[in-house]
C-alpha positions in Angstrom: 63.9 97.7 102.2 66.0 96.3 99.5 66.8 92.6 99.7 67.7 91.9 96.1 70.4 89.3 95.3 72.5 92.0 93.6 72.5 93.9 96.9 73.4 90.8 99.0 76.3 90.1 96.6 78.0 93.4 97.5 78.8 92.1 101.0 82.3 90.8 100.3 84.8 90.3 103.2 86.1 93.8 102.4 82.8 95.6 102.7 82.0 93.7 105.9 85.3 94.9 107.4 84.7 98.5 106.3 81.1 98.5 107.7 82.4 97.2 111.1 85.0 100.0 111.4 82.4 102.7 110.7 79.8 101.1 113.0 82.4 100.9 115.9 83.0 104.6 115.5 79.3 105.5 115.1 79.9 107.1 111.7 77.0 106.5 109.2 78.0 104.8 105.9 75.6 104.4 102.9 75.8 103.5 99.3 75.3 106.6 97.1 74.4 107.8 93.6 74.5 105.6 90.5 75.0 102.3 92.4 71.7 102.8 94.2 69.9 103.5 90.9 71.4 100.3 89.4 70.4 98.2 92.4 66.9 99.5 92.3 66.7 98.6 88.6 67.9 95.1 89.3 71.3 95.7 87.7 74.6 94.8 89.4 76.5 98.1 89.7 79.9 98.4 88.0 81.4 100.5 90.7 80.1 101.6 94.1 80.5 105.0 95.8 79.9 105.3 99.5 79.0 108.4 101.4 79.6 109.1 105.1 79.1 111.6 107.9 82.8 111.1 108.9 85.2 113.8 107.7 88.3 112.8 105.6 90.5 113.4 108.7 88.3 111.1 110.9 88.4 108.4 108.2 92.2 108.6 107.8 92.6 108.3 111.6 90.2 105.4 111.8 91.7 103.5 108.9 95.3 104.2 109.9 94.7 103.0 113.5 93.2 99.8 112.0 96.2 99.3 109.8 94.2 99.7 106.5 96.1 100.8 103.4 95.0 104.2 101.9 95.6 104.8 98.2 95.9 107.9 96.1 95.0 110.9 98.1 94.1 113.0 95.1 90.4 113.0 96.0 91.0 114.2 99.6 90.3 117.9 99.1 86.9 116.9 97.7 86.4 114.7 100.7 87.1 111.3 99.1 89.2 108.7 100.9 90.1 105.4 99.1 90.8 102.5 101.3 92.0 99.1 100.2 90.8 96.0 102.1 90.8 92.3 100.9 92.1 93.2 97.4 89.2 95.7 96.9 89.1 99.5 96.8 86.5 101.4 98.6 85.9 105.1 97.7 84.2 106.9 100.5 83.2 110.5 100.3 82.2 112.8 103.2 78.7 114.5 102.8 79.2 117.9 101.2 77.5 121.1 100.3 78.7 123.4 97.5 79.7 126.8 98.8 80.8 128.4 95.5 80.4 127.0 92.0 81.6 128.5 88.7 79.8 126.1 86.4 82.8 123.8 86.2 83.9 122.9 89.7 82.7 123.6 93.2 84.3 124.6 96.5 82.8 122.4 99.1 82.4 122.2 102.8 81.5 119.1 104.8 78.2 118.4 106.4 76.5 115.6 108.3 73.1 116.4 106.7 72.1 113.7 104.1 69.3 115.9 102.7 71.8 118.7 102.0 74.1 116.4 100.1 71.3 114.9 98.1 70.2 118.4 97.2 73.5 119.2 95.4 73.4 116.1 93.1 72.3 116.4 89.5 69.3 114.2 88.8 66.6 112.7 91.1 67.5 109.1 90.0 71.1 109.8 91.1 70.3 111.4 94.5 69.3 108.4 96.5 71.2 106.6 99.3 71.0 103.0 100.5 71.8 102.0 104.0 73.8 98.8 104.4 70.7 97.3 106.0 68.8 97.9 102.7 66.9 101.0 103.8 66.3 103.5 100.9 66.8 107.2 101.7 65.1 109.2 98.9 64.6 112.9 99.4 63.5 113.9 95.9 61.2 111.0 94.7 64.0 109.5 92.7 62.6 106.0 93.1 59.2 107.1 91.7 61.0 108.7 88.8 63.0 105.6 88.2 59.9 103.4 88.2 58.2 105.8 85.8 61.3 106.2 83.7 61.4 110.0 84.2 64.5 112.0 84.1 64.3 115.2 86.2 66.8 117.5 87.8 66.9 117.8 91.6 65.1 121.0 92.5 65.3 123.8 89.9 66.8 122.7 86.6 68.5 126.0 85.9 70.3 126.1 89.3 71.6 122.5 89.0 72.9 123.3 85.5 74.6 126.5 86.5 76.5 124.6 89.2 78.1 122.4 86.4 77.1 122.9 82.8 78.2 119.4 81.9 74.9 118.3 83.6 73.1 119.2 80.4 74.9 116.3 78.7 74.4 114.1 81.7 70.6 114.8 81.4 70.8 113.5 77.8 72.9 110.5 78.7 70.5 109.3 81.5 67.5 110.1 79.3 69.0 107.7 76.7 69.6 105.1 79.4 66.3 105.2 81.3 63.5 106.9 79.5 61.2 104.6 77.5 60.0 107.0 74.8 61.7 109.9 72.9 60.2 113.3 73.6 59.1 112.7 77.2 60.7 115.8 78.6 59.4 118.5 81.0 59.1 121.7 79.0 60.7 123.8 81.7 63.7 121.5 81.8 64.2 122.0 78.0 63.8 125.7 78.5 66.5 125.7 81.3 68.8 123.7 79.0 68.4 126.1 76.1 68.9 129.2 78.3 72.2 127.7 79.7 73.5 125.9 76.6 76.3 128.5 76.2 77.8 127.5 79.5 79.1 124.3 77.8 81.6 126.5 75.9 83.6 126.7 79.1 83.7 122.9 79.8 86.8 121.0 78.7 86.6 119.0 75.5 87.7 115.8 77.3 84.8 115.9 79.8 82.3 116.6 77.0 83.6 113.7 74.9 83.2 111.2 77.7 79.5 112.1 78.0 78.9 112.4 74.3 80.3 109.0 73.6 77.8 107.5 76.1 74.9 109.4 74.5 75.9 108.1 71.0 75.7 104.5 72.2 72.5 104.9 74.3 68.8 104.7 73.2 66.9 107.6 71.5 70.2 108.9 70.1 68.6 110.3 67.0 66.0 112.2 69.1 68.6 113.5 71.5 71.0 114.8 68.9 68.2 116.5 67.0 67.3 118.1 70.4 70.9 119.3 70.8 70.4 121.3 67.5 67.0 122.6 68.5 68.3 123.8 71.9 71.5 125.4 70.5 73.9 123.0 72.2 75.6 121.5 69.1 77.8 124.5 68.4 79.3 124.6 71.9 80.4 120.9 71.9 82.2 120.7 68.6 79.3 119.5 66.3 79.0 121.1 62.9 76.6 124.0 62.7 74.6 122.5 59.8 75.0 118.8 60.7 73.5 116.4 58.2 70.5 115.4 60.4 68.8 113.3 57.6 71.9 111.1 57.2 72.2 110.9 61.0 68.6 109.6 61.3 69.2 107.1 58.6 72.5 105.8 59.9 71.3 105.6 63.6 68.4 103.4 62.4 70.8 101.1 60.4 73.3 100.7 63.1 71.4 100.2 66.3 72.0 96.5 66.7 75.6 96.4 65.3 77.6 97.7 68.3 79.2 100.6 66.4 82.0 102.8 67.8 80.7 106.2 68.9 82.7 107.9 66.1 81.0 105.8 63.5 77.6 107.1 64.7 78.8 110.6 64.9 80.4 110.8 61.5 77.0 110.5 59.8 76.4 114.2 60.9 79.6 115.3 59.1 79.6 116.6 55.5 83.4 116.6 55.0 86.8 116.2 56.7 86.7 119.7 58.1 83.9 118.6 60.4 86.2 115.9 61.8 89.1 118.3 62.2 86.8 120.8 64.1 85.5 118.1 66.3 89.1 117.1 67.2 90.0 120.7 67.9 87.2 121.1 70.4 87.0 117.6 72.0 90.6 116.3 71.7 89.5 113.0 70.4 92.1 110.2 70.1 94.2 109.7 67.0 92.4 106.4 66.3 89.0 108.1 66.5 90.0 110.9 64.3 91.4 108.5 61.6 88.2 106.5 61.7 86.1 109.7 61.2 88.3 110.7 58.2 88.2 107.2 56.7 84.4 107.1 56.9 83.9 110.6 55.5 86.2 109.7 52.6 85.0 106.2 51.7 81.3 105.9 52.8 80.0 106.9 49.3 82.3 105.1 46.8 83.5 102.0 48.8 80.2 100.0 48.6 79.2 96.4 47.8 79.6 95.1 44.3 76.6 94.0 42.3 76.6 90.2 41.4 77.9 87.1 43.2 80.8 88.7 45.1 79.5 91.7 47.0 82.4 91.8 49.4 85.1 92.1 46.7 85.5 95.9 46.8 86.1 95.8 50.6 88.5 92.8 50.3 90.5 94.5 47.5 90.7 97.7 49.5 92.0 95.7 52.5 94.6 93.8 50.4 95.9 97.0 48.8 96.0 99.0 52.1 99.3 99.7 53.7 97.8 101.1 56.9 97.3 99.4 60.2 93.7 98.7 61.5 92.2 98.9 58.0 90.1 95.8 58.7 88.5 97.4 61.8 87.8 100.6 59.8 86.1 98.5 57.1 83.9 96.8 59.8 82.8 100.2 61.0 82.1 101.3 57.4 79.9 98.2 56.9 78.0 99.1 60.1 77.6 102.6 58.9 76.1 101.3 55.7 73.8 99.0 57.6 75.3 95.9 55.8 74.7 93.4 58.6 75.2 90.2 56.6 78.3 91.5 54.8 79.8 92.6 58.1 79.4 89.0 59.4 81.0 87.6 56.3 83.8 90.1 56.4 84.5 89.4 60.0 84.8 85.7 59.2 87.0 86.2 56.2 90.7 85.6 56.8 93.1 87.7 54.8 95.0 85.2 52.5 98.7 85.5 52.2 100.3 86.0 48.8 101.9 82.6 47.9 104.8 83.8 45.8 108.1 85.3 47.1 111.2 86.9 45.5 113.0 83.7 46.3 110.7 81.7 44.1 111.4 84.1 41.2 115.2 83.8 41.6 114.9 80.1 41.4 113.2 80.6 38.1 116.1 82.7 36.8 114.7 86.2 37.4 117.8 87.9 38.8 117.6 91.7 38.9 115.8 93.3 41.8 113.8 95.6 39.6 112.5 92.7 37.5 111.5 90.8 40.6 109.6 93.8 41.9 107.7 94.2 38.6 107.0 90.5 38.3 105.7 90.3 41.8 103.3 93.2 41.2 102.0 91.6 38.0 101.4 88.3 39.8 99.7 90.1 42.7 97.3 91.6 40.1 96.6 88.2 38.6 96.0 86.8 42.1 93.7 89.6 42.9 91.7 89.0 39.7 91.3 85.4 40.7 89.7 86.4 44.0 92.9 85.4 45.8 92.3 81.8 44.9 95.4 81.0 42.6 98.1 79.0 44.3 101.8 79.2 43.9 102.0 76.7 40.9 99.2 78.5 39.0 100.9 81.9 39.5 104.3 80.7 38.5 103.0 79.1 35.3 101.2 82.4 34.7 104.6 84.2 35.0 105.9 82.1 32.0 103.1 83.4 29.9 103.7 87.0 31.0 
């Protein structure tokens, strides 16, 4: 029985009220899936899913009779009811079995059999339930696997994958989250993944990108991406056929403690801007992600630190000359990509100075035509830049007299 403080902390007034309603009606209610895994690992779960023997209709009737507000009924056909009590949402799903699956979504029917519901879940570590009294219900040795940091599919790997091909990427994601060592896979699992990799071609880009981003920020990312190439997965998820795996290995090592964006890690696989475009076509990445990828591909080679006492100057000059939004955050990502931890800190602390001279100052000095003002301002900006942005207004204006 689990008695951890993280578990006790879940019992808010809202959860106590929900538990009472279910108890009164003799419906069983348990915590399900990822939240159980987190609690057993001593982690406070971000969000909590509940499972129950009550059908959606029974839950609706019970909540409505008790005057509880129900929100968004989108999940209802899958068996999920969302109730709002004490400023807190509770997502509660009826136990289900998959009747028909096409590798993307399933038609389900409801059941009261906890074992059958656990059987249709993807990985053993995600197939456990936790009673509200702290009792663990674990049909597939998920707790053993969690303690041994093993990632295994529930039952036969090929069957689980064919129910939803996205589970291939979920396997990688949880491997990167839980496994201690790279390369600790069961050979038959890898075989099942390889034989079914093509199924990922039918999965929407948006769903793939959600999983891939998490893989890129998890542990063992270099090992897992190499594996994607070995198992013929890469081509179906928008990655370049001949990705630059040496560069990827180098960059993932540089970057691991610098909190990069997923796109920064991924760009190291790319040889040119076409690879970014193809990724976007397949995964529908955001405009900001696409622009970051294009920026890194274009500047990773030539925009590097200067030799001598001012290593940051090239980055600062680039930022000062740029007319685009978000250039500074792109430069931060470039420095992470290059593994320049110290320069990144300095660049993050550097405040962009503002140019001290305006057209108004020049008019006061007798420069009247707009064209001349434009030219003079540009010349002064160049002088200011040469000085490392240190010259003040007086110095610049006396410089103008010389010019």
